[in-house]
N, CA, C and O atoms as a CHARMM CRD file, in Angstrom:
* protein
*
  244
    1    1 UNK  N      0.84200  -1.17900   0.00000 PROA 1      0.00000
    2    1 UNK  CA     0.00000   0.00000   0.00000 PROA 1      0.00000
    3    1 UNK  C      0.88700   1.24300   0.00000 PROA 1      0.00000
    4    1 UNK  O      1.89400   1.29900   0.70500 PROA 1      0.00000
    5    2 UNK  N      0.50900   2.21800  -0.78300 PROA 2      0.00000
    6    2 UNK  CA     1.23600   3.48500  -0.86000 PROA 2      0.00000
    7    2 UNK  C      0.75700   4.42000   0.24400 PROA 2      0.00000
    8    2 UNK  O     -0.41700   4.42700   0.61200 PROA 2      0.00000
    9    3 UNK  N      1.68700   5.20100   0.75700 PROA 3      0.00000
   10    3 UNK  CA     1.37300   6.16200   1.80900 PROA 3      0.00000
   11    3 UNK  C      1.87100   7.54200   1.42000 PROA 3      0.00000
   12    3 UNK  O      2.85200   7.68700   0.69000 PROA 3      0.00000
   13    4 UNK  N      1.16600   8.56000   1.92700 PROA 4      0.00000
   14    4 UNK  CA     1.65800   9.92400   1.82100 PROA 4      0.00000
   15    4 UNK  C      1.48500  10.56900   3.18400 PROA 4      0.00000
   16    4 UNK  O      0.38000  10.63300   3.72200 PROA 4      0.00000
   17    5 UNK  N      2.57600  11.03900   3.72500 PROA 5      0.00000
   18    5 UNK  CA     2.57700  11.66200   5.03500 PROA 5      0.00000
   19    5 UNK  C      2.38900  13.16800   4.88700 PROA 5      0.00000
   20    5 UNK  O      3.07100  13.81900   4.09500 PROA 5      0.00000
   21    6 UNK  N      1.44400  13.71500   5.66900 PROA 6      0.00000
   22    6 UNK  CA     1.17000  15.14700   5.67300 PROA 6      0.00000
   23    6 UNK  C      1.31800  15.63400   7.11300 PROA 6      0.00000
   24    6 UNK  O      0.72700  15.06700   8.03200 PROA 6      0.00000
   25    7 UNK  N      2.10400  16.67700   7.29800 PROA 7      0.00000
   26    7 UNK  CA     2.30400  17.26100   8.62200 PROA 7      0.00000
   27    7 UNK  C      1.50900  18.55800   8.71800 PROA 7      0.00000
   28    7 UNK  O      1.65500  19.45200   7.88500 PROA 7      0.00000
   29    8 UNK  N      0.66600  18.65000   9.74300 PROA 8      0.00000
   30    8 UNK  CA    -0.16500  19.82900   9.97100 PROA 8      0.00000
   31    8 UNK  C      0.14300  20.41400  11.34200 PROA 8      0.00000
   32    8 UNK  O      0.48500  19.69100  12.27700 PROA 8      0.00000
   33    9 UNK  N      0.01600  21.74400  11.45100 PROA 9      0.00000
   34    9 UNK  CA     0.12900  22.37500  12.76100 PROA 9      0.00000
   35    9 UNK  C     -1.05700  21.92500  13.61000 PROA 9      0.00000
   36    9 UNK  O     -2.18400  21.86200  13.12100 PROA 9      0.00000
   37   10 UNK  N     -0.80500  21.61800  14.86800 PROA 10     0.00000
   38   10 UNK  CA    -1.84300  21.03200  15.71000 PROA 10     0.00000
   39   10 UNK  C     -2.99600  21.97700  16.03700 PROA 10     0.00000
   40   10 UNK  O     -4.13600  21.52000  16.12300 PROA 10     0.00000
   41   11 UNK  N     -2.75500  23.25400  16.22100 PROA 11     0.00000
   42   11 UNK  CA    -3.81600  24.18000  16.62600 PROA 11     0.00000
   43   11 UNK  C     -4.68100  24.63900  15.46000 PROA 11     0.00000
   44   11 UNK  O     -5.90800  24.63700  15.56200 PROA 11     0.00000
   45   12 UNK  N     -4.06700  25.02500  14.37200 PROA 12     0.00000
   46   12 UNK  CA    -4.81400  25.62600  13.26400 PROA 12     0.00000
   47   12 UNK  C     -5.00700  24.68600  12.07800 PROA 12     0.00000
   48   12 UNK  O     -5.79500  24.98200  11.18000 PROA 12     0.00000
   49   13 UNK  N     -4.30800  23.57200  12.06100 PROA 13     0.00000
   50   13 UNK  CA    -4.38200  22.55900  10.99000 PROA 13     0.00000
   51   13 UNK  C     -3.87900  23.07100   9.64600 PROA 13     0.00000
   52   13 UNK  O     -4.22000  22.50500   8.60700 PROA 13     0.00000
   53   14 UNK  N     -3.08600  24.11800   9.64900 PROA 14     0.00000
   54   14 UNK  CA    -2.44100  24.58200   8.41800 PROA 14     0.00000
   55   14 UNK  C     -1.33700  23.59900   8.03800 PROA 14     0.00000
   56   14 UNK  O     -0.76900  22.92000   8.89300 PROA 14     0.00000
   57   15 UNK  N     -1.04700  23.53900   6.75200 PROA 15     0.00000
   58   15 UNK  CA    -0.03200  22.62100   6.25500 PROA 15     0.00000
   59   15 UNK  C      1.35700  23.04900   6.70300 PROA 15     0.00000
   60   15 UNK  O      1.75300  24.20000   6.52000 PROA 15     0.00000
   61   16 UNK  N      2.09000  22.11600   7.28900 PROA 16     0.00000
   62   16 UNK  CA     3.49500  22.34000   7.63900 PROA 16     0.00000
   63   16 UNK  C      4.37800  21.75400   6.54400 PROA 16     0.00000
   64   16 UNK  O      5.28100  22.42900   6.05100 PROA 16     0.00000
   65   17 UNK  N      4.12500  20.49500   6.15700 PROA 17     0.00000
   66   17 UNK  CA     4.92000  19.85200   5.11100 PROA 17     0.00000
   67   17 UNK  C      4.16000  18.65800   4.54500 PROA 17     0.00000
   68   17 UNK  O      3.56000  17.88600   5.29300 PROA 17     0.00000
   69   18 UNK  N      4.18600  18.51200   3.23300 PROA 18     0.00000
   70   18 UNK  CA     3.57500  17.36400   2.57000 PROA 18     0.00000
   71   18 UNK  C      4.69600  16.55400   1.92800 PROA 18     0.00000
   72   18 UNK  O      5.38100  17.03100   1.02300 PROA 18     0.00000
   73   19 UNK  N      4.87400  15.34100   2.40000 PROA 19     0.00000
   74   19 UNK  CA     5.94200  14.47100   1.92300 PROA 19     0.00000
   75   19 UNK  C      5.57600  13.84300   0.58100 PROA 19     0.00000
   76   19 UNK  O      4.40600  13.79800   0.20200 PROA 19     0.00000
   77   20 UNK  N      6.57800  13.36700  -0.12000 PROA 20     0.00000
   78   20 UNK  CA     6.36100  12.64500  -1.37300 PROA 20     0.00000
   79   20 UNK  C      5.66000  11.31900  -1.06600 PROA 20     0.00000
   80   20 UNK  O      5.70200  10.83400   0.06500 PROA 20     0.00000
   81   21 UNK  N      5.03000  10.75200  -2.06000 PROA 21     0.00000
   82   21 UNK  CA     4.34100   9.47700  -1.90200 PROA 21     0.00000
   83   21 UNK  C      5.37000   8.36100  -1.75700 PROA 21     0.00000
   84   21 UNK  O      6.31200   8.25600  -2.54200 PROA 21     0.00000
   85   22 UNK  N      5.16700   7.53000  -0.73300 PROA 22     0.00000
   86   22 UNK  CA     5.99700   6.34300  -0.53400 PROA 22     0.00000
   87   22 UNK  C      5.32500   5.22200  -1.32700 PROA 22     0.00000
   88   22 UNK  O      4.31800   4.66400  -0.89300 PROA 22     0.00000
   89   23 UNK  N      5.88100   4.90400  -2.47000 PROA 23     0.00000
   90   23 UNK  CA     5.24100   3.98900  -3.41600 PROA 23     0.00000
   91   23 UNK  C      5.48900   2.52000  -3.08000 PROA 23     0.00000
   92   23 UNK  O      6.55400   2.13800  -2.59500 PROA 23     0.00000
   93   24 UNK  N      4.47200   1.72000  -3.35300 PROA 24     0.00000
   94   24 UNK  CA     4.61600   0.27400  -3.23800 PROA 24     0.00000
   95   24 UNK  C      4.66500  -0.31300  -4.65200 PROA 24     0.00000
   96   24 UNK  O      4.62100   0.42900  -5.63300 PROA 24     0.00000
   97   25 UNK  N      4.75500  -1.62800  -4.75600 PROA 25     0.00000
   98   25 UNK  CA     4.86700  -2.29200  -6.05800 PROA 25     0.00000
   99   25 UNK  C      3.61900  -2.10500  -6.92100 PROA 25     0.00000
  100   25 UNK  O      3.69800  -2.19400  -8.14600 PROA 25     0.00000
  101   26 UNK  N      2.47600  -1.84800  -6.30000 PROA 26     0.00000
  102   26 UNK  CA     1.22100  -1.71300  -7.04100 PROA 26     0.00000
  103   26 UNK  C      0.92800  -0.27300  -7.45800 PROA 26     0.00000
  104   26 UNK  O     -0.14700  -0.00400  -7.99400 PROA 26     0.00000
  105   27 UNK  N      1.84200   0.64800  -7.22900 PROA 27     0.00000
  106   27 UNK  CA     1.62100   2.05900  -7.54600 PROA 27     0.00000
  107   27 UNK  C      1.26900   2.23600  -9.02100 PROA 27     0.00000
  108   27 UNK  O      1.94600   1.70200  -9.90000 PROA 27     0.00000
  109   28 UNK  N      0.20300   2.99000  -9.28100 PROA 28     0.00000
  110   28 UNK  CA    -0.20400   3.31100 -10.64300 PROA 28     0.00000
  111   28 UNK  C     -1.13300   2.30600 -11.28800 PROA 28     0.00000
  112   28 UNK  O     -1.61500   2.53900 -12.39600 PROA 28     0.00000
  113   29 UNK  N     -1.39300   1.20500 -10.62900 PROA 29     0.00000
  114   29 UNK  CA    -2.29400   0.19900 -11.18800 PROA 29     0.00000
  115   29 UNK  C     -3.74000   0.60500 -10.94200 PROA 29     0.00000
  116   29 UNK  O     -4.03700   1.27600  -9.95400 PROA 29     0.00000
  117   30 UNK  N     -4.64000   0.20300 -11.83200 PROA 30     0.00000
  118   30 UNK  CA    -6.06000   0.53100 -11.65500 PROA 30     0.00000
  119   30 UNK  C     -6.59200   0.02100 -10.31000 PROA 30     0.00000
  120   30 UNK  O     -6.31800  -1.10900  -9.90700 PROA 30     0.00000
  121   31 UNK  N     -7.34200   0.86100  -9.64100 PROA 31     0.00000
  122   31 UNK  CA    -7.95200   0.49600  -8.37100 PROA 31     0.00000
  123   31 UNK  C     -7.04400   0.63200  -7.16000 PROA 31     0.00000
  124   31 UNK  O     -7.49200   0.45800  -6.02700 PROA 31     0.00000
  125   32 UNK  N     -5.78000   0.93900  -7.38500 PROA 32     0.00000
  126   32 UNK  CA    -4.85500   1.10300  -6.25800 PROA 32     0.00000
  127   32 UNK  C     -4.94800   2.53300  -5.74400 PROA 32     0.00000
  128   32 UNK  O     -4.94900   3.48700  -6.52200 PROA 32     0.00000
  129   33 UNK  N     -5.02400   2.66700  -4.44000 PROA 33     0.00000
  130   33 UNK  CA    -5.16000   4.00900  -3.86200 PROA 33     0.00000
  131   33 UNK  C     -3.95500   4.35400  -2.99600 PROA 33     0.00000
  132   33 UNK  O     -3.14000   3.49700  -2.65100 PROA 33     0.00000
  133   34 UNK  N     -3.87100   5.61300  -2.66300 PROA 34     0.00000
  134   34 UNK  CA    -2.81000   6.12500  -1.79900 PROA 34     0.00000
  135   34 UNK  C     -3.44700   6.47600  -0.46200 PROA 34     0.00000
  136   34 UNK  O     -4.41700   7.23200  -0.40700 PROA 34     0.00000
  137   35 UNK  N     -2.90200   5.92700   0.60400 PROA 35     0.00000
  138   35 UNK  CA    -3.43800   6.20300   1.93100 PROA 35     0.00000
  139   35 UNK  C     -2.69800   7.39500   2.53400 PROA 35     0.00000
  140   35 UNK  O     -1.47400   7.38300   2.66300 PROA 35     0.00000
  141   36 UNK  N     -3.46400   8.42200   2.89800 PROA 36     0.00000
  142   36 UNK  CA    -2.88000   9.61300   3.51500 PROA 36     0.00000
  143   36 UNK  C     -2.77100   9.40900   5.01300 PROA 36     0.00000
  144   36 UNK  O     -3.70500   8.93200   5.65700 PROA 36     0.00000
  145   37 UNK  N     -1.62600   9.77300   5.55800 PROA 37     0.00000
  146   37 UNK  CA    -1.39900   9.72300   6.99900 PROA 37     0.00000
  147   37 UNK  C     -1.06800  11.13200   7.44700 PROA 37     0.00000
  148   37 UNK  O     -0.24600  11.81200   6.83300 PROA 37     0.00000
  149   38 UNK  N     -1.70900  11.57000   8.51900 PROA 38     0.00000
  150   38 UNK  CA    -1.51300  12.92700   9.01800 PROA 38     0.00000
  151   38 UNK  C     -0.90200  12.87600  10.41100 PROA 38     0.00000
  152   38 UNK  O     -1.34500  12.11300  11.27000 PROA 38     0.00000
  153   39 UNK  N      0.11700  13.69500  10.62100 PROA 39     0.00000
  154   39 UNK  CA     0.66100  13.86400  11.96800 PROA 39     0.00000
  155   39 UNK  C      0.61000  15.35000  12.30800 PROA 39     0.00000
  156   39 UNK  O      0.74400  16.21000  11.43800 PROA 39     0.00000
  157   40 UNK  N      0.41700  15.62700  13.57800 PROA 40     0.00000
  158   40 UNK  CA     0.33700  17.00800  14.04600 PROA 40     0.00000
  159   40 UNK  C      1.68100  17.41600  14.62100 PROA 40     0.00000
  160   40 UNK  O      2.30300  16.66900  15.37500 PROA 40     0.00000
  161   41 UNK  N      2.11800  18.61300  14.25300 PROA 41     0.00000
  162   41 UNK  CA     3.42300  19.11900  14.69400 PROA 41     0.00000
  163   41 UNK  C      3.26200  20.50600  15.30300 PROA 41     0.00000
  164   41 UNK  O      2.29600  21.21100  15.01200 PROA 41     0.00000
  165   42 UNK  N      4.20000  20.88700  16.13900 PROA 42     0.00000
  166   42 UNK  CA     4.21300  22.24000  16.68300 PROA 42     0.00000
  167   42 UNK  C      2.89900  22.62900  17.32100 PROA 42     0.00000
  168   42 UNK  O      2.20000  21.78600  17.88400 PROA 42     0.00000
  169   43 UNK  N      2.56300  23.88800  17.23600 PROA 43     0.00000
  170   43 UNK  CA     1.29900  24.35900  17.78300 PROA 43     0.00000
  171   43 UNK  C      0.50100  25.10400  16.72200 PROA 43     0.00000
  172   43 UNK  O     -0.52400  24.60300  16.26200 PROA 43     0.00000
  173   44 UNK  N      0.95200  26.29000  16.32600 PROA 44     0.00000
  174   44 UNK  CA     0.23700  27.08400  15.32800 PROA 44     0.00000
  175   44 UNK  C      1.23600  27.67700  14.34100 PROA 44     0.00000
  176   44 UNK  O      2.38800  27.94200  14.68400 PROA 44     0.00000
  177   45 UNK  N      0.78100  27.87700  13.13000 PROA 45     0.00000
  178   45 UNK  CA     1.62900  28.46500  12.09400 PROA 45     0.00000
  179   45 UNK  C      1.87300  29.94700  12.39300 PROA 45     0.00000
  180   45 UNK  O      1.29900  30.51000  13.32500 PROA 45     0.00000
  181   46 UNK  N      2.71800  30.55000  11.60000 PROA 46     0.00000
  182   46 UNK  CA     3.06400  31.95800  11.78200 PROA 46     0.00000
  183   46 UNK  C      1.81700  32.84800  11.71900 PROA 46     0.00000
  184   46 UNK  O      1.67200  33.77500  12.51600 PROA 46     0.00000
  185   47 UNK  N      0.93100  32.56700  10.78200 PROA 47     0.00000
  186   47 UNK  CA    -0.27000  33.39100  10.61000 PROA 47     0.00000
  187   47 UNK  C     -1.25200  33.24600  11.76900 PROA 47     0.00000
  188   47 UNK  O     -2.02300  34.16700  12.03800 PROA 47     0.00000
  189   48 UNK  N     -1.23700  32.10500  12.45900 PROA 48     0.00000
  190   48 UNK  CA    -2.18600  31.85600  13.53800 PROA 48     0.00000
  191   48 UNK  C     -1.55900  31.87100  14.92700 PROA 48     0.00000
  192   48 UNK  O     -2.24000  31.59400  15.91400 PROA 48     0.00000
  193   49 UNK  N     -0.27900  32.19000  15.01300 PROA 49     0.00000
  194   49 UNK  CA     0.35400  32.22400  16.33400 PROA 49     0.00000
  195   49 UNK  C     -0.17000  33.41700  17.12500 PROA 49     0.00000
  196   49 UNK  O     -0.62000  34.40100  16.53800 PROA 49     0.00000
  197   50 UNK  N     -0.11600  33.33700  18.43300 PROA 50     0.00000
  198   50 UNK  CA    -0.71400  34.36900  19.28800 PROA 50     0.00000
  199   50 UNK  C     -0.08200  35.74200  19.09800 PROA 50     0.00000
  200   50 UNK  O     -0.74600  36.75800  19.30800 PROA 50     0.00000
  201   51 UNK  N      1.17000  35.78900  18.71100 PROA 51     0.00000
  202   51 UNK  CA     1.81900  37.08800  18.54300 PROA 51     0.00000
  203   51 UNK  C      1.41000  37.79100  17.25000 PROA 51     0.00000
  204   51 UNK  O      1.71000  38.97100  17.06700 PROA 51     0.00000
  205   52 UNK  N      0.72700  37.07800  16.35200 PROA 52     0.00000
  206   52 UNK  CA     0.33400  37.66600  15.07500 PROA 52     0.00000
  207   52 UNK  C     -1.17700  37.66300  14.83400 PROA 52     0.00000
  208   52 UNK  O     -1.63000  38.06700  13.76400 PROA 52     0.00000
  209   53 UNK  N     -1.95300  37.21700  15.80700 PROA 53     0.00000
  210   53 UNK  CA    -3.39900  37.20700  15.63200 PROA 53     0.00000
  211   53 UNK  C     -4.04400  38.17100  16.61600 PROA 53     0.00000
  212   53 UNK  O     -3.40100  38.64200  17.55400 PROA 53     0.00000
  213   54 UNK  N     -5.29900  38.45500  16.39700 PROA 54     0.00000
  214   54 UNK  CA    -6.04200  39.35100  17.27800 PROA 54     0.00000
  215   54 UNK  C     -6.24200  38.64600  18.61500 PROA 54     0.00000
  216   54 UNK  O     -6.65900  37.48900  18.65800 PROA 54     0.00000
  217   55 UNK  N     -5.94600  39.34600  19.70200 PROA 55     0.00000
  218   55 UNK  CA    -6.05800  38.74500  21.02300 PROA 55     0.00000
  219   55 UNK  C     -7.48400  38.25700  21.26300 PROA 55     0.00000
  220   55 UNK  O     -8.45000  38.98400  21.03400 PROA 55     0.00000
  221   56 UNK  N     -7.59500  37.02800  21.72300 PROA 56     0.00000
  222   56 UNK  CA    -8.89800  36.45200  22.00400 PROA 56     0.00000
  223   56 UNK  C     -9.53000  35.77000  20.80900 PROA 56     0.00000
  224   56 UNK  O    -10.56900  35.12500  20.95200 PROA 56     0.00000
  225   57 UNK  N     -8.94300  35.89100  19.65400 PROA 57     0.00000
  226   57 UNK  CA    -9.51100  35.26200  18.46400 PROA 57     0.00000
  227   57 UNK  C     -9.33700  33.75200  18.53200 PROA 57     0.00000
  228   57 UNK  O     -8.24900  33.26800  18.84200 PROA 57     0.00000
  229   58 UNK  N    -10.38100  33.01200  18.24900 PROA 58     0.00000
  230   58 UNK  CA   -10.34200  31.55900  18.24500 PROA 58     0.00000
  231   58 UNK  C    -10.70800  31.01000  16.87200 PROA 58     0.00000
  232   58 UNK  O    -11.06200  29.83700  16.75300 PROA 58     0.00000
  233   59 UNK  N    -10.62700  31.83900  15.83700 PROA 59     0.00000
  234   59 UNK  CA   -11.03700  31.41800  14.50100 PROA 59     0.00000
  235   59 UNK  C     -9.87400  30.74500  13.78900 PROA 59     0.00000
  236   59 UNK  O     -8.93900  31.40900  13.34200 PROA 59     0.00000
  237   60 UNK  N     -9.93900  29.42100  13.68600 PROA 60     0.00000
  238   60 UNK  CA    -8.94600  28.63800  12.96500 PROA 60     0.00000
  239   60 UNK  C     -9.63300  27.93300  11.82000 PROA 60     0.00000
  240   60 UNK  O    -10.84300  27.71000  11.85600 PROA 60     0.00000
  241   61 UNK  N     -8.84700  27.57100  10.77900 PROA 61     0.00000
  242   61 UNK  CA    -9.44500  26.82800   9.68900 PROA 61     0.00000
  243   61 UNK  C     -9.50400  25.36000  10.00600 PROA 61     0.00000
  244   61 UNK  O     -9.98400  24.57200   9.19100 PROA 61     0.00000
């Protein structure tokens, strides 16, 4: 099975890093899918960190 690892900031869920697909022998064959795996990293991205957002704001995507 093919995997793709995606790293998201834990608080706002913004993309931190999307890794290349880890391919298996069945990659590209009809009916074969890629399983996405998500891990949470850090806390919040630059745009959503407390020093750059409106105080008291809880609006995250």
